[in-house]
N, C-alpha and C positions, 0 to 999 in steps of 0.2 A: 359449890353456888351453881351451877351447872344448870343442874334439876332445878333452879325454878326457871328456866328461861323458858320452859311452856307454860309457865304459870302466864309472866312477863304478855308471851303471846295469846292466851287465849283472851288475857282480856284486854288486849287490844284493839280482840277482833270483833270481842261485844259491845267496846264501847262502839267502834264503828256503824256497827248495824244500830245500834240506840240513836245514836243521833244522827242517825240518816233517815231512821223510821220516825222520829222527831218531825223534822224538816219535813219528808214527805208531804206529812199530813197536814202541815201550814201550806203547803203549796198545792197541791192535788196532782201531782206528778212526781211520779217514783224514780227514784236513782237507779239508772243504768249501773251495772256490776263490769266489769272490763277486768279480770284475772289474769293475773303474766307470773310467766315464770324466766327466769335468765335460763339458757340455754348450755353445756359447756363449752371453753372456750373463752365465755365472754369474761370480761373483767371482775364480775361480779358474779356470785352465786345465790341464787335462794327465787323468794316469789313475793307474791301482793295481790291485791284487788284495790283498781281504786275507783269508786264509787261518782260517779260525776247524773248531774241534771244544768243541763241546758234549755236556754228557751222555755221557762216555767213561767207561770200565774205570778209567778213570788221573787222568784230568785233564776235573773240574766243569765246567768252562772253560778254553782255549787260544783265544790267536788271537795270529797273526803278519801284518802287514800291510807291505804298498810300496807307497811313492806317490811320483811325480811330479810335481810341479806346480810353475806360474809364477802372477806373479800382479803387480800396477801399482802394489804397494805396501805395504811390508813393515809386519808388525805393531808395536805397541806391544813385544810380548817380546820380538822379535826385537832393535828395537832401543835398549832400553834399557841397556848399555852402550856402546852404539854411534851416539849422538846424531848425528853426522853423516851419516848414511847414510841419515835419514826422511825419507820420501818414497820412496827410492829403490825402482824393483822389484826383484823378484826370482824366483829359480828352488830349488826347494828338493827333495831326493829323501831317501830313508832306507828301515831297512826298522828297525820296532818292532815288541813280543811283550812281553806281561804272559802268565804260565803259571800256575794255580788250582788245582793238586791234589786231589784229591778227600779223600786224607787228611789229616786235619790234623798228623801227622807228618812230612809231606813240605810244605816248603817253597814257597810264591809266588819268582815269579823274573821278574824286568825286566829286557829286554836292548833298547838303541836303539843304530844305526851311522846317521850323514845327513853328507851337505852341501849347504849352505845357499852358494849366492853372489848378492851388491846388484848390481846394474846399475847404478847412479845414472848419468845424463842425461849429466852431464860430465867423468865422471871413469872409469877403467880398474875392470873389474868388482873386486870385492871374495868371496875366497873363505875359506870355512870349515869345519873336521869339527868335529863332534861327534858323543859316546855314552858307550857305556861297559855294565855291569851292576850289578845289585844284587839280592840275595836276602835275604828276610824267610822268617825259620822263626817256624812260633806253638807250639813247641817246639824248645829250644836242642841240640844236639847240637857241642862243640868241633872233631870231627874233620870233621864238614863245613865248618864257619865258616871253617877250617885250610885248607881242599883249597879252596875258593872261592876265598880270595886267592892263595893260590899260586900256581890257574893264570891271576886274574889278573895277579898280577907278573911271569910267566916271559913272558906276551903282549908284556906291555910293556917288556920287558930291552932285546931288541936298540933299542930308539929313546935309553936312555938310562937311568941309574941314578935317573937323578931325576925319572919320570915317575911307578911306580909308590906314592910314597910324596906327590908331588903330587894327582895324580889318586884317590888314596884319601880324602888329606886331604878333596879338594872334595867326592869323591862324602858324605862323615860329614856335608858342611856344606849338602851340597845336600838332600838325602833326612834332613830334619831336620823335624819336626815342632813349629813354635814355639807354636804355641797349645795344643800338647801339652806342648811342651818334654820332647821324647821325638828320640831317632833313628827310623826306619820300619824299619828291620829288623838286619841283620849289616854292610849296608854292601858296598861293593864298589870301584868303581873307574868317573869319573864325570870328560869332559874340556866342553871346549864353545869355542867362537871358534878353533880350533887351526889354526895354520897356521903352527906352527915348522919350518924346512929345508925348505919349498917343497910345492908340490903332490905331488910322489913321495914325499918320506917324509911329508906328514902321511896322504894315501891308503894307505901300506904298514903307518901305525900301526893307522888305523881296520881294514883288513882281519885283524892280527892281531887285533884285538880281538873282530870279530864271530867270524871262523875259532876263538877261546878258549871261547864260549859252550857248543859241548854239551859237551867236554871238562869245563866246571867243572861244567857243574848235574845232566849225564846218573848221572854215578856216586853224586851225590847223592840223585838221587827214585830209582832202584834198590833203594839201602838202606831208603829208608823207604815205598814207596810202597806195602806188605803189612803195613803193621803195622797187629797190633791194637790197637780204639779203641771207644769207646762214646759214649754222649751229653754228657759231662762233657767230652773234647776237641772233641766237634763247635761246644761251645755258646762255647768259648777260641776258638775258628777263626774263627767268625763274628763273636764281637766284635773281637780284632786287624785282621779283613778290613775293618770296619768305619774304623779308622784309615788303612787302605791308601786307600779310597775317598776320605775329608777330602785327604788328603795328594795326589790325583792332581786334585780340584777345585778345592783350594783356594790348593796354592803351585805344581803342576807345569808349568812353564813349553814344554812341548811339547804341553800338552793346553790352555794358553795360546794357542800357538801355533797351533794346530789352526782352535780356536772363532776368534780372533780375526780369522783370516786368511780364513773361510768356508771352510775343510776340509768332509769330510766327516763327521755329526757320529756315524753307527753307525762307523766306522774307529775316529773316535779315542776312542768311549767303549769300543770293545769288551776294551778295559784293564780295564774293572771288573769283580768277582767277581759272581758269579750272584747268591748269596745273601750278606748279611750283616747285621750287625744291632749294636746301640749300647743300652746300659741305663745305667741314673743313675747316675756313680760306682761301678762297678761296677770292683770291685779283689781280683785272689787272694787266700785266706787265706797266710801265710805259712810259708814251708817246702813247700811244692806245686811242682809241675813247672812249674808258669803262673808262679806268682809265681819261681822260677830264673831261667824269661827276660828277665821286668823286669831283674831283680838283675843278671844275668852276661852278656845275648845285646842285649837293646837296648841297649845302652851305647856310649857310643863306645869302643874300643878299638885294639890294633894283633894282629892275629890272627897272623901270619906275622913 
């Protein structure tokens, strides 16, 4: 099984390059590459590349990171559903991205694909895959939500008719702000601890999801990136970005895993928007596009 790790690493690195290349073409600005390596004596060993674009024409902030690390002990966020692995060493690698467009009519998007191997002292290694993608609009467009979900569905279709309904529901459950009692956005697909059908089948599904990201998001971005907007739309975008920050810091297992395991803080927190705001009991006026987002889009529903 260990011999497959270089194959996964190479694919992840290629995925990072293909996604950032596609987004650079839209923005007109290149991503800066920040290559890093964990030094001996740090909690984790490993390396990675953080690709970051800030202050672009289309993206206010866009981060796409690759990391490959090993550690002596799985953090609590990785063993909360697998108590038998408490104390095991681990190896983890993945690509994670969050893109925050400048235009309020263009949605924020998140995608993550990863493999984790637990290495118990007196047992065989335990492998699993996880990931998915989800869309967080600030103004709702039904055609965008339907396109995003249809692309996710089609990427999972070769791996079983059950996958999209399961992973769509899992995404709805996961990307939910319990303290606000509201979804983060219109969802997408999410899966974790996945090893159905063995290594080849699970890795194949991971590749299909990762390679569906650009077809899922790019058409939406192209439609919305030049929509005229003013101060009202910008203020609403910043308020809704505040919700995004709340989810990532309070609920996100990936953020917790990185911080608990001694990961690289700058790379972990690249998902944060450059600007966000909060206002006490802020609520849009009835009948406005902002109210329509909350009524019809930031709700749990079937899009396809």
